[in-house]
LOZALUM-844530 format. One record per residue (C-alpha): residue number from 0; y, z, x. Coordinates in Angstrom, 3 decimals. Layout:
% LOZALUM-844530
<NUM, <Y, Z, X>>
...
This chain:
% LOZALUM-844530
<0, <-10.491, 2.304, -4.021>>
<1, <-8.286, 5.118, -5.325>>
<2, <-10.564, 8.063, -6.040>>
<3, <-10.000, 9.692, -9.402>>
<4, <-9.181, 13.369, -9.989>>
<5, <-7.645, 13.585, -6.544>>
<6, <-4.301, 14.323, -4.923>>
<7, <-1.371, 11.966, -4.460>>
<8, <0.614, 13.172, -1.456>>
<9, <4.355, 12.505, -1.276>>
<10, <6.344, 13.670, 1.768>>
<11, <9.841, 14.770, 0.764>>
<12, <12.973, 15.237, 2.858>>
<13, <15.298, 14.871, -0.163>>
<14, <16.526, 11.483, 1.023>>
<15, <17.156, 8.916, -1.713>>
<16, <14.051, 6.932, -0.837>>
<17, <11.729, 9.923, -0.696>>
<18, <12.890, 10.909, -4.182>>
<19, <12.460, 7.313, -5.326>>
<20, <8.855, 7.443, -4.125>>
<21, <8.040, 10.135, -6.689>>
<22, <8.732, 7.868, -9.660>>
<23, <6.560, 5.151, -8.180>>
<24, <3.651, 7.595, -8.086>>
<25, <3.731, 8.463, -11.796>>
<26, <1.724, 5.573, -13.179>>
<27, <-0.941, 5.609, -10.457>>
<28, <-1.351, 9.378, -10.786>>
<29, <-1.755, 9.034, -14.556>>
<30, <-4.297, 6.224, -14.249>>
<31, <-6.345, 7.988, -11.568>>
<32, <-6.060, 11.406, -13.266>>
<33, <-4.565, 12.831, -10.089>>
<34, <-2.186, 15.670, -9.342>>
<35, <0.861, 15.121, -7.143>>
<36, <1.597, 17.254, -4.100>>
<37, <5.247, 17.259, -3.034>>
<38, <5.462, 18.253, 0.619>>
<39, <8.867, 19.041, 2.082>>
<40, <8.873, 18.386, 5.813>>
<41, <11.772, 19.961, 7.668>>
<42, <12.971, 20.199, 11.252>>
<43, <15.279, 23.200, 11.000>>
<44, <14.899, 26.387, 8.965>>
<45, <18.330, 25.717, 7.454>>
<46, <16.919, 22.534, 5.871>>
<47, <14.129, 24.384, 4.078>>
<48, <14.803, 24.747, 0.371>>
<49, <11.798, 25.982, -1.592>>
<50, <13.826, 26.547, -4.756>>
<51, <15.080, 22.966, -4.793>>
<52, <11.536, 21.737, -4.164>>
<53, <10.137, 23.785, -7.054>>
<54, <12.892, 22.531, -9.353>>
<55, <12.137, 18.970, -8.310>>
<56, <8.456, 19.458, -9.114>>
<57, <9.267, 20.887, -12.542>>
<58, <11.715, 18.099, -13.350>>
<59, <9.266, 15.426, -12.160>>
<60, <6.440, 16.878, -14.246>>
<61, <8.605, 16.729, -17.366>>
<62, <9.885, 13.258, -16.550>>
<63, <6.371, 11.933, -15.896>>
<64, <4.950, 13.140, -19.181>>
<65, <3.125, 16.213, -17.948>>
<66, <1.598, 15.298, -14.611>>
<67, <0.496, 18.288, -12.546>>
<68, <2.803, 18.859, -9.577>>
<69, <2.211, 21.211, -6.672>>
<70, <4.465, 21.925, -3.688>>
<71, <4.151, 22.883, -0.059>>
<72, <6.436, 23.014, 2.990>>
<73, <5.692, 22.028, 6.581>>
<74, <7.849, 22.204, 9.687>>
<75, <7.614, 19.224, 12.006>>
<76, <7.682, 15.451, 12.001>>
<77, <7.399, 13.906, 8.551>>
<78, <4.841, 11.261, 9.486>>
<79, <2.626, 13.458, 11.626>>
<80, <2.702, 16.207, 8.987>>
<81, <1.802, 13.730, 6.248>>
<82, <-1.181, 12.397, 8.172>>
<83, <-2.518, 15.903, 8.805>>
<84, <-1.938, 17.094, 5.236>>
<85, <-3.560, 13.994, 3.754>>
<86, <-6.661, 14.645, 5.824>>
<87, <-6.684, 18.353, 4.970>>
<88, <-6.320, 17.715, 1.229>>
<89, <-8.559, 14.618, 1.222>>
<90, <-5.710, 12.833, -0.546>>
<91, <-6.587, 9.734, -2.519>>
<92, <-3.145, 8.159, -2.039>>
<93, <-0.003, 8.655, 0.061>>
<94, <3.341, 7.464, -1.315>>
<95, <6.154, 7.178, 1.231>>
<96, <9.774, 6.229, 0.688>>
<97, <11.236, 4.242, 3.587>>
<98, <14.931, 3.780, 4.184>>
<99, <15.942, 0.114, 3.829>>
<100, <17.588, -0.031, 7.262>>
<101, <14.796, 1.650, 9.243>>
<102, <12.515, -1.059, 10.571>>
<103, <9.465, -1.401, 12.745>>
<104, <8.898, 0.843, 15.725>>
<105, <6.096, 0.274, 18.220>>
<106, <2.663, 1.790, 17.736>>
<107, <3.311, 3.280, 21.180>>
<108, <6.069, 5.441, 19.702>>
<109, <5.041, 9.064, 19.187>>
<110, <6.205, 9.266, 15.616>>
<111, <6.700, 6.533, 13.038>>
<112, <5.519, 5.229, 9.715>>
<113, <3.406, 2.606, 11.481>>
<114, <1.108, 5.237, 12.933>>
<115, <0.780, 6.988, 9.595>>
<116, <-0.219, 3.766, 7.860>>
<117, <-2.601, 2.813, 10.663>>
<118, <-4.344, 6.210, 10.824>>
<119, <-4.397, 7.176, 7.142>>
<120, <-7.815, 7.816, 5.634>>
<121, <-6.546, 6.737, 2.205>>
<122, <-4.312, 3.926, 0.898>>
<123, <-0.590, 4.216, 1.674>>
<124, <2.032, 2.972, -0.788>>
<125, <5.378, 2.336, 0.908>>
<126, <8.584, 2.094, -1.106>>
<127, <11.521, 0.393, 0.563>>
<128, <13.375, -1.070, -2.424>>
<129, <15.289, 0.782, -5.115>>
<130, <13.835, -0.933, -8.205>>
<131, <11.330, 1.169, -10.144>>
<132, <8.218, -0.628, -11.413>>
<133, <6.513, 1.535, -14.069>>
<134, <3.772, -1.036, -14.603>>
<135, <2.052, -3.516, -12.313>>
<136, <1.489, -6.578, -14.448>>
<137, <1.436, -8.968, -11.493>>
<138, <-0.406, -7.886, -8.359>>
<139, <-0.033, -9.991, -5.246>>
<140, <-2.979, -10.123, -2.867>>
<141, <-2.329, -11.942, 0.416>>
<142, <-5.517, -13.474, 1.751>>
<143, <-6.725, -15.031, 4.995>>
<144, <-9.976, -15.662, 6.867>>
<145, <-10.112, -12.326, 8.688>>
<146, <-13.440, -10.572, 7.973>>
<147, <-11.708, -7.453, 6.604>>
<148, <-9.569, -9.439, 4.144>>
<149, <-12.210, -9.167, 1.440>>
<150, <-12.229, -5.375, 1.615>>
<151, <-9.107, -5.011, -0.487>>
<152, <-10.559, -6.953, -3.419>>
<153, <-12.208, -3.917, -5.132>>
<154, <-8.924, -1.988, -4.906>>
<155, <-6.967, -4.871, -6.397>>
<156, <-9.489, -5.205, -9.225>>
<157, <-9.219, -1.457, -9.881>>
<158, <-5.438, -1.727, -10.172>>
<159, <-5.742, -4.765, -12.421>>
<160, <-8.036, -2.864, -14.775>>
<161, <-5.658, 0.104, -14.774>>
<162, <-2.637, -1.964, -15.782>>
<163, <-4.242, -5.013, -17.454>>
<164, <-2.689, -7.061, -14.667>>
<165, <-3.009, -10.570, -13.369>>
<166, <-3.981, -10.918, -9.730>>
<167, <-2.169, -13.563, -7.719>>
<168, <-3.962, -14.566, -4.534>>
<169, <-1.709, -16.172, -1.947>>
<170, <-2.617, -17.593, 1.450>>
<171, <-0.193, -18.883, 4.031>>
<172, <-1.423, -21.272, 6.696>>
<173, <0.056, -23.239, 9.560>>
<174, <0.941, -26.698, 8.165>>
<175, <-0.450, -28.238, 11.364>>
<176, <-3.837, -26.521, 11.088>>
<177, <-5.857, -28.659, 8.684>>
<178, <-9.126, -27.153, 9.892>>
<179, <-8.047, -23.663, 8.870>>
<180, <-6.817, -24.908, 5.508>>
<181, <-10.140, -26.628, 4.809>>
<182, <-11.991, -23.369, 5.452>>
<183, <-9.491, -21.283, 3.508>>
<184, <-9.385, -23.141, 0.192>>
<185, <-13.079, -22.857, -0.785>>
<186, <-13.113, -19.207, 0.246>>
<187, <-10.093, -18.480, -1.940>>
<188, <-11.852, -20.193, -4.845>>
<189, <-14.893, -18.005, -4.268>>
<190, <-12.781, -14.842, -4.341>>
<191, <-10.954, -16.038, -7.459>>
<192, <-14.290, -16.689, -9.193>>
<193, <-15.526, -13.218, -8.268>>
<194, <-12.368, -11.580, -9.669>>
<195, <-12.570, -13.524, -12.927>>
<196, <-16.181, -12.394, -13.330>>
<197, <-14.752, -8.852, -13.426>>
<198, <-12.700, -9.851, -16.487>>
<199, <-9.412, -10.009, -14.608>>
<200, <-6.963, -12.906, -14.874>>
<201, <-6.408, -14.507, -11.487>>
<202, <-4.535, -17.380, -9.870>>
<203, <-4.524, -18.648, -6.308>>
<204, <-1.878, -20.396, -4.244>>
<205, <-1.886, -21.732, -0.690>>
<206, <1.434, -22.166, 1.116>>
<207, <1.983, -24.178, 4.304>>
<208, <4.464, -22.231, 6.418>>
<209, <5.090, -20.949, 9.924>>
<210, <6.509, -17.666, 8.594>>
<211, <3.665, -15.849, 6.874>>
<212, <5.400, -12.659, 5.784>>
<213, <8.632, -14.244, 4.576>>
<214, <6.646, -16.764, 2.541>>
<215, <4.529, -14.064, 0.904>>
<216, <7.526, -11.916, -0.060>>
<217, <9.373, -14.965, -1.361>>
<218, <6.355, -15.903, -3.475>>
<219, <6.154, -12.326, -4.782>>
<220, <9.767, -12.453, -5.945>>
<221, <9.437, -15.852, -7.570>>
<222, <6.337, -14.747, -9.488>>
<223, <7.672, -11.320, -10.539>>
<224, <5.045, -9.342, -8.651>>
<225, <5.444, -5.566, -8.791>>
<226, <3.159, -4.684, -5.876>>
<227, <1.694, -6.312, -2.776>>
<228, <-1.746, -5.102, -1.682>>
<229, <-2.597, -5.809, 1.945>>
<230, <-5.127, -4.852, 4.596>>
<231, <-4.306, -3.522, 8.053>>
<232, <-5.975, -5.476, 10.846>>
<233, <-9.074, -3.920, 12.347>>
<234, <-7.893, -4.681, 15.874>>
<235, <-4.465, -5.519, 17.243>>
<236, <-3.430, -7.642, 20.179>>
<237, <-1.273, -6.491, 23.069>>
<238, <1.615, -8.505, 21.633>>
<239, <1.183, -6.947, 18.180>>
<240, <1.279, -3.487, 19.729>>
<241, <4.897, -4.063, 20.698>>
<242, <6.073, -6.706, 18.229>>
<243, <4.261, -5.558, 15.111>>
<244, <1.363, -6.867, 13.057>>
<245, <1.826, -9.021, 9.964>>
<246, <0.984, -5.993, 7.802>>
<247, <3.688, -3.894, 9.486>>
<248, <6.234, -6.678, 9.126>>
<249, <5.357, -6.817, 5.427>>
<250, <6.195, -3.121, 5.098>>
<251, <9.418, -3.766, 7.008>>
<252, <10.887, -6.594, 4.954>>
<253, <9.443, -6.210, 1.457>>
<254, <11.624, -4.524, -1.138>>
<255, <8.595, -4.756, -3.427>>
<256, <6.201, -1.788, -3.053>>
<257, <3.433, -2.456, -0.534>>
<258, <0.013, -0.814, -0.764>>
<259, <-1.733, -0.892, 2.616>>
<260, <-5.428, -0.209, 3.173>>
<261, <-7.331, 0.287, 6.396>>
<262, <-10.632, -1.530, 7.052>>
<263, <-13.792, 0.180, 5.905>>
<264, <-17.280, 0.170, 7.340>>
<265, <-19.268, -2.495, 5.557>>
<266, <-22.651, -1.856, 4.006>>
<267, <-25.383, -4.253, 5.013>>
<268, <-25.247, -5.960, 1.614>>
<269, <-21.524, -6.584, 1.791>>
<270, <-18.863, -5.326, -0.554>>
<271, <-19.828, -7.811, -3.234>>
<272, <-23.558, -7.307, -3.175>>
<273, <-24.028, -10.439, -1.100>>
<274, <-21.813, -12.524, -3.345>>
<275, <-18.946, -12.904, -0.903>>
<276, <-20.498, -12.647, 2.517>>
<277, <-19.804, -15.134, 5.242>>
């Protein structure tokens, strides 16, 4: 869930995508009654420009309809600095602009967006495309049989209530795995029923495909989805450590904003009060 009356953290290096990230934060900051902290991260003293940062904050506040903007500067690596600042400020959301041509780097790498997303204590919204979505009328929620998959449902419902959205559940399965499909379909129906009980419009779609991520992004485009909400895996395999998880590949290829959550510790009663355990 996005905590209200909190801080939305946006790392800024004055690249086009980092500036684009600010606009994407407006609506979520308004809905969650949050302030926005613009943090310029710089490597060299000659790159530090506090005046430009303050002017950007003032302009963004006016453009956003009066959101509260604060600024700070940090020397170092942009991803490491963001992780530390988010923890220090107990941020409720991080919004990061990613350059379209910068793709996945291994979790073994010292510094990259993958580590930030994996370690963040709050949701991370990544912006790779250039299209600005002021509202989120169609929210795409990829779903599978992993135990942590259900944990993103409360967040998706929260967003749907914020924007009066429709939730689109999509599951991609191996066309040769009938056993998995037979388990998946009733579970999707259960999740759909739960969401509708929260007074949110919801549809579900299962897609047979070998390419999970490509199929999900393609479905998002065809159904005019403005955001994809996904869950990071709780554990990763040795292969995923070097080749990337499905969630990281989603961040890599999607030009639609992707909101990534990390698994939470479950209460004994389950996230749905026992209604969606199993």
